Backbone bond lengths (Angstrom), bond angles and torsions (degrees), N, CA, C in turn:
res aa  C-N    CA-C-N  psi(-1)  N-CA   C-N-CA  omega(-1)  CA-C   N-CA-C  phi
1 X - - - 1.451 - - 1.508 110.72 -
2 X 1.316 114.80 166.24 1.450 119.96 -174.36 1.510 113.63 -62.33
3 X 1.338 116.84 -25.96 1.448 119.80 -177.36 1.509 112.43 -64.20
4 X 1.327 117.71 -25.58 1.454 122.32 -178.83 1.532 111.85 -104.73
5 X 1.310 117.61 -0.14 1.447 120.64 -175.20 1.535 111.79 -75.89
6 X 1.320 114.83 148.12 1.437 120.95 168.31 1.521 108.57 -94.60
7 X 1.297 117.10 125.01 1.442 120.47 -171.80 1.522 109.63 -81.82
8 X 1.339 117.86 126.36 1.448 119.74 177.32 1.529 111.30 -72.74
9 X 1.318 116.64 162.99 1.449 119.63 175.46 1.530 109.19 -69.12
10 X 1.317 115.97 136.49 1.443 121.47 -178.36 1.519 108.39 -127.99
11 X 1.319 117.60 122.95 1.451 121.24 177.81 1.513 109.23 -88.22
12 X 1.326 116.66 117.24 1.443 122.32 -178.28 1.527 109.44 -104.52
13 X 1.355 117.95 151.27 1.445 120.11 176.15 1.525 110.55 -69.19
14 X 1.325 117.41 168.67 1.474 119.96 178.63 1.519 110.89 -54.76
15 X 1.319 117.36 143.45 1.453 121.81 -175.33 1.540 110.35 -64.96
16 X 1.319 114.94 141.36 1.460 121.70 175.64 1.521 108.44 -99.13
17 X 1.338 115.19 176.81 1.443 120.51 178.31 1.552 111.92 -99.98
18 X 1.330 116.91 8.66 1.452 120.85 175.95 1.525 107.40 -93.07
19 X 1.327 115.00 109.73 1.470 119.14 -168.69 1.517 112.50 -135.55
20 X 1.320 113.94 151.50 1.465 123.20 173.70 1.519 106.70 -120.18
21 X 1.330 116.04 122.28 1.472 121.71 179.36 1.505 109.90 -115.39
22 X 1.338 117.10 121.92 1.458 123.09 -179.03 1.539 107.88 -115.83
23 X 1.314 115.97 124.55 1.474 121.88 177.16 1.503 109.14 -117.07
24 X 1.343 116.28 125.46 1.448 122.90 -174.45 1.533 109.82 -124.74
25 X 1.332 116.20 135.04 1.451 122.39 178.88 1.513 109.80 -121.54
26 X 1.338 116.53 136.41 1.465 122.72 -176.13 1.509 110.58 -118.03
27 X 1.314 118.16 167.99 1.479 122.61 -174.20 1.535 110.63 -76.79
28 X 1.307 118.30 -13.13 1.461 122.06 178.40 1.546 106.93 -153.14
29 X 1.329 114.39 172.23 1.466 118.74 -178.67 1.536 111.09 -57.82
30 X 1.319 116.17 141.90 1.463 120.49 178.09 1.516 109.96 -61.32
31 X 1.326 116.13 139.30 1.450 122.48 179.03 1.535 109.55 -93.16
32 X 1.314 120.01 120.00 1.483 120.69 -176.85 1.508 113.84 -56.47
33 X 1.347 118.20 -24.53 1.457 120.66 -177.07 1.533 112.39 -89.68
34 X 1.333 118.46 -6.01 1.434 122.34 179.31 1.531 109.72 -90.19
35 X 1.333 115.69 162.52 1.473 122.38 -178.32 1.522 108.57 -106.37
36 X 1.324 116.24 128.18 1.462 122.64 177.93 1.526 107.27 -121.92
37 X 1.335 116.39 120.10 1.452 121.52 -174.02 1.533 111.82 -118.43
38 X 1.319 115.58 138.02 1.456 121.80 163.89 1.524 104.80 -105.86
39 X 1.340 116.14 109.72 1.470 121.26 -175.85 1.536 108.91 -97.94
40 X 1.332 117.00 135.94 1.459 122.25 -171.21 1.525 110.39 -130.61
41 X 1.329 115.17 130.63 1.464 123.12 175.59 1.538 108.28 -116.36
42 X 1.320 117.40 130.77 1.466 120.98 -176.52 1.533 112.33 -121.24
43 X 1.352 117.68 25.78 1.453 118.62 -174.28 1.530 113.29 -80.24
44 X 1.326 117.58 -4.64 1.450 121.00 176.48 1.516 114.56 85.71
45 X 1.313 118.01 -1.94 1.450 122.60 -179.05 1.535 109.56 -101.47
46 X 1.337 119.16 110.60 1.475 119.10 -178.66 1.526 115.07 -69.75
47 X 1.353 116.71 -8.35 1.455 120.59 179.60 1.517 113.60 -89.43
48 X 1.327 117.67 -8.83 1.467 121.10 175.12 1.517 109.41 -121.21
49 X 1.322 116.01 146.06 1.453 119.59 -179.02 1.523 109.38 -168.26
50 X 1.343 116.55 179.79 1.478 120.04 -175.31 1.533 110.78 -71.30
51 X 1.356 115.09 130.92 1.449 121.70 176.90 1.517 109.25 -121.11
52 X 1.333 118.39 143.24 1.474 121.20 -179.36 1.525 113.03 -74.54
53 X 1.322 115.58 153.43 1.472 122.18 179.09 1.540 106.97 -80.13
54 X 1.330 116.16 95.63 1.474 121.14 -177.71 1.494 113.55 -100.86
55 X 1.328 117.55 -18.77 1.462 121.16 -177.73 1.547 109.25 -136.85
56 X 1.319 115.63 166.36 1.461 120.98 177.14 1.523 111.76 -69.98
57 X 1.350 118.32 149.93 1.456 127.57 -6.59 1.524 110.62 -73.48
58 X 1.317 117.70 151.94 1.453 121.50 -169.08 1.529 112.72 -84.74
59 X 1.329 116.58 -7.07 1.504 118.13 177.62 1.500 111.89 62.00
60 X 1.336 114.79 -128.05 1.470 119.46 179.59 1.528 112.62 -86.66
61 X 1.320 116.25 7.63 1.459 119.81 172.39 1.495 116.63 101.02
62 X 1.356 118.31 -9.17 1.467 117.98 -178.64 1.515 115.01 -147.78
63 X 1.350 119.20 -26.34 1.456 119.96 -178.18 1.509 110.56 -130.04
64 X 1.335 116.39 145.79 1.472 121.32 179.53 1.517 109.34 -70.17
65 X 1.326 118.17 134.65 1.446 120.00 176.17 1.517 111.85 -66.10
66 X 1.328 116.17 173.25 1.453 120.09 -176.70 1.515 110.64 -57.31
67 X 1.337 114.86 127.06 1.473 120.94 -179.46 1.519 107.71 -147.21
68 X 1.327 116.52 -166.74 1.469 120.61 -179.55 1.531 111.10 -61.22
69 X 1.321 117.55 -37.15 1.449 122.73 -174.71 1.517 114.59 -108.22
70 X 1.314 117.69 -22.06 1.473 120.69 -170.12 1.522 111.19 -109.50
71 X 1.328 115.85 133.18 1.452 122.69 174.44 1.531 107.31 -140.57
72 X 1.319 116.98 140.02 1.455 122.22 174.44 1.518 107.70 -154.90
73 X 1.340 117.06 121.36 1.464 119.27 -179.74 1.514 112.85 -115.91
74 X 1.331 118.26 -30.20 1.442 121.84 178.47 1.526 109.50 -129.41
75 X 1.326 115.74 158.17 1.470 118.09 173.24 1.532 109.43 -156.26
76 X 1.316 113.94 154.69 1.461 122.78 168.71 1.522 106.56 -108.70
77 X 1.320 115.03 131.56 1.485 121.47 178.12 1.524 108.20 -113.39
78 X 1.345 114.74 128.09 1.461 121.13 173.93 1.531 107.06 -112.46
79 X 1.346 115.97 116.23 1.463 122.53 -175.85 1.519 107.85 -151.28
80 X 1.327 117.30 138.57 1.466 120.88 178.14 1.518 111.60 53.47
81 X 1.345 115.12 40.17 1.497 122.86 175.30 1.525 112.23 66.48
82 X 1.305 117.57 20.19 1.473 122.22 -179.50 1.513 110.20 -131.56
83 X 1.347 115.98 138.08 1.472 120.97 177.90 1.522 108.86 -111.00
84 X 1.326 116.00 143.46 1.445 123.19 177.99 1.496 109.83 -146.14
85 X 1.361 116.55 148.31 1.464 121.85 -179.95 1.531 109.63 -105.43
86 X 1.346 114.92 144.21 1.472 120.86 -177.59 1.522 109.62 -139.90
87 X 1.334 114.57 155.08 1.451 122.73 164.73 1.527 107.06 -103.67
88 X 1.321 116.73 133.38 1.472 122.03 179.52 1.517 107.19 -85.69
89 X 1.342 117.53 116.77 1.448 120.14 -175.50 1.517 113.06 -96.67
90 X 1.331 117.95 -50.68 1.474 121.13 179.69 1.504 110.08 -140.70
91 X 1.362 115.13 146.16 1.454 121.43 174.26 1.517 111.24 -99.15
92 X 1.319 117.13 -9.03 1.461 121.06 -177.63 1.511 109.30 -80.59
93 X 1.358 120.22 127.87 1.452 120.40 -178.97 1.533 111.48 -55.82
94 X 1.354 119.09 137.82 1.449 123.76 -3.33 1.539 111.67 -76.03
95 X 1.347 117.32 131.07 1.442 122.22 -178.54 1.518 110.08 -63.38
96 X 1.322 117.42 134.36 1.450 120.27 -173.53 1.544 110.47 -126.02
97 X 1.292 114.16 143.95 1.457 122.60 176.89 1.516 109.61 -136.31
98 X 1.317 116.48 161.13 1.463 122.42 174.18 1.529 108.08 -116.63
99 X 1.308 116.73 127.52 1.461 121.89 179.37 1.517 109.71 -76.34
100 X 1.315 117.74 129.56 1.455 123.10 -175.83 1.524 113.08 -111.46
101 X 1.332 117.86 1.74 1.443 119.83 179.59 1.516 111.56 109.32
102 X 1.307 115.59 -178.42 1.458 122.17 178.42 1.527 110.24 -88.81
103 X 1.323 118.36 150.98 1.440 120.37 171.54 1.533 111.30 -58.14
104 X 1.306 115.11 164.19 1.454 119.18 -179.94 1.536 111.04 -61.77
105 X 1.336 115.93 -41.61 1.479 120.44 176.14 1.536 108.70 -145.07
106 X 1.336 114.93 145.76 1.454 122.47 170.47 1.523 106.61 -129.89
107 X 1.331 117.16 117.11 1.457 121.07 -172.77 1.529 107.83 -127.95
108 X 1.330 116.91 125.06 1.448 121.38 171.62 1.534 106.61 -93.16
109 X 1.345 116.34 98.98 1.468 121.04 -175.47 1.532 111.79 -70.21
110 X 1.334 115.78 -38.27 1.456 123.75 175.22 1.537 104.76 -144.62
111 X 1.343 118.05 164.96 1.468 117.10 178.35 1.535 114.19 -54.80
112 X 1.353 116.50 -25.37 1.470 119.62 -179.74 1.509 113.23 -107.48
113 X 1.324 118.44 12.43 1.483 121.54 -173.07 1.507 110.39 -135.97
114 X 1.357 115.07 124.34 1.448 122.20 -174.51 1.526 109.88 -122.34
115 X 1.336 115.37 138.84 1.474 120.31 175.84 1.530 108.93 -125.71
116 X 1.334 115.71 129.56 1.456 123.30 179.30 1.534 107.64 -120.55
117 X 1.350 116.79 128.61 1.454 122.65 178.36 1.536 107.96 -113.75
118 X 1.347 116.16 122.20 1.449 122.27 -175.66 1.526 108.46 -114.73
119 X 1.327 116.65 132.71 1.466 121.69 172.32 1.534 106.72 -80.79
120 X 1.310 116.95 113.87 1.462 121.27 -174.77 1.528 111.73 -62.92
121 X 1.313 117.59 -30.57 1.472 119.66 -178.59 1.534 111.98 -79.30
122 X 1.322 116.70 -16.23 1.462 119.14 173.33 1.533 110.21 -82.23
123 X 1.347 115.81 -36.20 1.452 118.92 -177.35 1.538 112.18 -78.39
124 X 1.342 115.58 -41.15 1.482 120.37 -177.29 1.516 108.28 -113.29
125 X 1.301 117.60 112.62 1.475 120.70 -175.55 1.514 111.65 -70.65
126 X 1.356 118.60 -19.83 1.463 120.53 178.48 1.520 114.11 -96.49
127 X 1.328 116.85 3.52 1.461 119.39 -178.51 1.534 109.31 -69.99
128 X 1.369 119.77 139.46 1.462 127.90 11.29 1.530 115.84 -94.03
129 X 1.343 117.31 8.66 1.468 119.17 179.39 1.538 110.02 -65.16
130 X 1.314 115.35 -46.10 1.461 121.38 173.97 1.512 108.85 -149.58
131 X 1.315 118.15 152.29 1.477 127.48 0.25 1.537 111.01 -83.15
132 X 1.306 115.85 154.64 1.445 122.18 173.74 1.513 112.64 -83.89
133 X 1.341 116.34 -20.87 1.450 121.81 175.88 1.510 108.57 -152.80
134 X 1.327 116.27 161.03 1.449 121.98 176.78 1.529 108.98 -134.65
135 X 1.307 115.11 159.37 1.459 122.06 171.12 1.522 108.23 -110.94
136 X 1.333 115.07 138.81 1.471 121.54 -174.43 1.526 110.72 -127.99
137 X 1.314 115.67 144.91 1.451 121.83 165.86 1.523 107.91 -140.04
138 X 1.301 115.52 150.11 1.470 123.06 -177.87 1.524 106.70 -115.95
139 X 1.335 115.36 104.62 1.455 122.27 -170.96 1.542 109.28 -113.66
140 X 1.294 117.42 129.17 1.478 121.20 178.91 1.538 108.59 -127.18
141 X 1.329 115.63 134.73 1.460 121.63 177.22 1.515 110.11 -139.01
142 X 1.345 115.90 153.54 1.450 118.65 177.83 1.516 113.58 -86.47
143 X 1.356 116.03 -18.87 1.458 120.11 176.06 1.528 108.71 -156.84
144 X 1.338 114.84 157.52 1.453 120.36 177.53 1.532 108.04 -95.26
145 X 1.333 115.77 107.81 1.458 121.63 179.86 1.519 108.71 -90.28
146 X 1.348 116.32 113.87 1.456 122.04 -177.10 1.529 112.73 -105.65
147 X 1.318 117.64 -21.09 1.449 122.23 -177.01 1.530 109.87 -66.77
148 X 1.333 119.34 114.36 1.468 120.87 -176.50 1.528 113.13 -67.03
149 X 1.333 117.28 -14.94 1.462 120.76 179.79 1.517 113.31 -95.48
150 X 1.334 117.69 -0.23 1.467 121.81 -177.68 1.539 109.21 -62.35
151 X 1.339 116.41 131.36 1.452 122.19 -178.20 1.528 112.52 -121.66
152 X 1.337 117.75 10.22 1.441 120.38 -178.65 1.534 111.74 -79.33
153 X 1.351 113.84 -173.80 1.458 121.48 -178.23 1.522 109.35 -82.57
154 X 1.343 117.24 136.15 1.446 123.00 176.40 1.520 109.33 -94.24
155 X 1.319 117.44 132.44 1.451 122.13 171.26 1.529 106.85 -99.34
156 X 1.331 116.94 107.18 1.458 121.48 -170.88 1.520 109.48 -155.35
157 X 1.311 115.86 151.99 1.462 121.09 171.23 1.513 107.57 -143.47
158 X 1.352 114.73 150.82 1.451 122.88 174.82 1.515 106.42 -157.33
159 X 1.322 116.99 -178.02 1.464 120.68 -175.51 1.534 111.95 -66.21
160 X 1.347 113.92 137.83 1.448 119.53 177.73 1.522 113.34 93.07
161 X 1.321 118.15 163.16 1.447 121.37 -177.16 1.528 113.74 -58.62
162 X 1.358 116.99 -33.37 1.471 120.32 178.44 1.517 112.45 -109.31
163 X 1.331 118.00 0.80 1.470 121.35 -179.41 1.506 113.57 88.49
164 X 1.332 117.62 -4.19 1.459 120.69 -173.48 1.521 113.62 -97.37
165 X 1.327 117.08 29.77 1.439 122.46 172.65 1.529 108.75 -110.51
166 X 1.302 116.05 158.59 1.458 120.81 171.49 1.521 109.71 -149.07
167 X 1.313 116.59 164.19 1.465 121.69 179.50 1.510 110.89 -98.38
168 X 1.332 116.62 145.16 1.455 122.13 170.19 1.507 107.63 -114.90
169 X 1.348 116.78 114.68 1.445 123.96 -170.44 1.520 110.97 -118.90
170 X 1.348 119.18 121.32 1.459 119.76 174.40 1.520 111.28 -73.81
171 X 1.315 116.98 146.34 1.461 122.65 -179.16 1.527 112.89 -111.18
172 X 1.321 117.37 15.36 1.444 121.36 -169.66 1.529 113.66 -84.93
173 X 1.340 118.16 -15.84 1.447 119.68 -179.81 1.511 110.33 -152.49
174 X 1.341 116.72 163.67 1.446 121.77 177.14 1.524 110.82 -70.24
175 X 1.315 115.36 122.82 1.480 119.72 177.41 1.527 109.10 -166.68
176 X 1.324 115.37 164.80 1.478 122.02 -178.37 1.508 109.43 -124.30
177 X 1.329 115.28 137.19 1.462 122.99 179.91 1.516 107.69 -117.36
178 X 1.350 115.56 133.23 1.452 119.75 -175.09 1.527 111.30 -124.80
179 X 1.307 114.93 155.34 1.453 124.08 -178.97 1.513 112.86 -46.36
180 X 1.334 117.24 115.61 1.452 121.08 172.55 1.516 115.60 79.31
181 X 1.329 119.72 -3.18 1.447 120.57 -176.95 1.551 110.50 -88.11
182 X 1.312 115.46 144.66 1.463 120.49 175.12 1.524 114.04 61.93
183 X 1.337 116.09 30.22 1.461 119.44 178.46 1.512 114.03 82.82
184 X 1.310 117.72 2.08 1.480 120.51 176.94 1.526 110.75 -74.17
185 X 1.319 115.15 160.38 1.448 120.74 -175.89 1.523 111.60 -55.11
186 X 1.303 117.22 127.91 1.454 123.77 174.74 1.502 110.09 -94.75
187 X 1.315 115.62 122.87 1.446 122.11 -178.45 1.508 109.62 -114.32
188 X 1.344 116.88 130.22 1.445 122.19 -179.96 1.516 111.30 -132.84
189 X 1.326 115.83 175.52 1.453 121.61 -177.36 1.524 110.61 -76.42
190 X 1.334 115.29 159.62 1.456 120.73 168.75 1.512 115.67 99.56
191 X 1.359 119.17 4.32 1.459 118.97 -178.79 1.526 112.04 -108.97
192 X 1.327 117.77 18.24 1.456 122.76 175.22 1.526 109.24 -131.16
193 X 1.323 116.38 151.09 1.463 120.26 -177.89 1.521 113.91 -77.36
194 X 1.326 117.26 -22.67 1.463 122.82 179.93 1.537 110.05 -121.08
195 X 1.316 116.62 128.27 1.464 119.58 -175.73 1.553 113.33 -59.62
196 X 1.341 120.42 -38.82 1.469 117.99 179.29 1.515 114.24 -65.97
197 X 1.334 118.20 -13.65 1.477 122.80 175.53 1.528 111.47 -95.62
198 X 1.310 118.27 -13.97 1.465 122.09 -167.62 1.527 110.70 -83.06
199 X 1.305 116.51 100.47 1.454 122.67 176.93 1.527 109.96 -68.34
200 X 1.337 117.42 126.03 1.456 121.59 -177.19 1.523 113.15 -114.95
201 X 1.338 116.83 -18.12 1.476 118.98 -178.51 1.526 108.77 -160.40
202 X 1.325 115.78 152.09 1.471 120.21 177.82 1.543 108.75 -148.63
203 X 1.332 112.75 156.22 1.479 121.59 173.54 1.504 108.02 -148.38
204 X 1.322 115.82 136.41 1.484 121.95 177.29 1.509 109.01 -126.68
205 X 1.353 115.62 126.06 1.454 120.80 179.52 1.535 108.99 -119.12
206 X 1.326 114.96 134.70 1.460 121.83 174.58 1.513 107.45 -109.23
207 X 1.333 116.44 126.71 1.463 122.82 175.29 1.508 108.82 -115.33
208 X 1.323 116.12 120.79 1.463 121.17 174.74 1.516 108.00 -107.94
209 X 1.332 114.88 101.00 1.439 118.78 -176.84 1.500 115.73 -108.34
210 X 1.355 116.08 -7.76 1.475 120.25 -179.53 1.497 112.98 81.83
């Protein structure tokens, strides 16, 4: 899995000014051994988006494979104080991903607060033609459970009271989306078993700089 992978060197084009900035706050300091994911769907359908793996089979250990409701094509993984971007290629064992390089910036604002800045033209080769919008979920787990017969308790958090919410964000103009504003998913403390996994606040900013 990506958590154990050694990332190859990736040559990226010069940075553009089209950027996505995600700021996440947790109930306690981030644990370097835990997995923090920004899951991204670019299929253009606001009714489908990334959903966390809450029940068996566990798939790749953190996100539901492609289904009627769930889609995930790209993700950022933050683990061991390092962030990396990936494309999700297959959910069928062995699960495969393609490494796309590091985000433009990874900033730990506070021990419990993380900011990731993504160059949209590095992530999406057709941008700004497509995608016009993306769906996002912020999924955190303490371990990647791959055993389809596992029946123990999962320590996990994602957007919404049960984790089964996601955001639909347009990328067509510069704007900022905040936790619970304008009918967007409101995330609060207390819906995760472990405080370092418990997402309490989020903010997403789109910068269109050309």
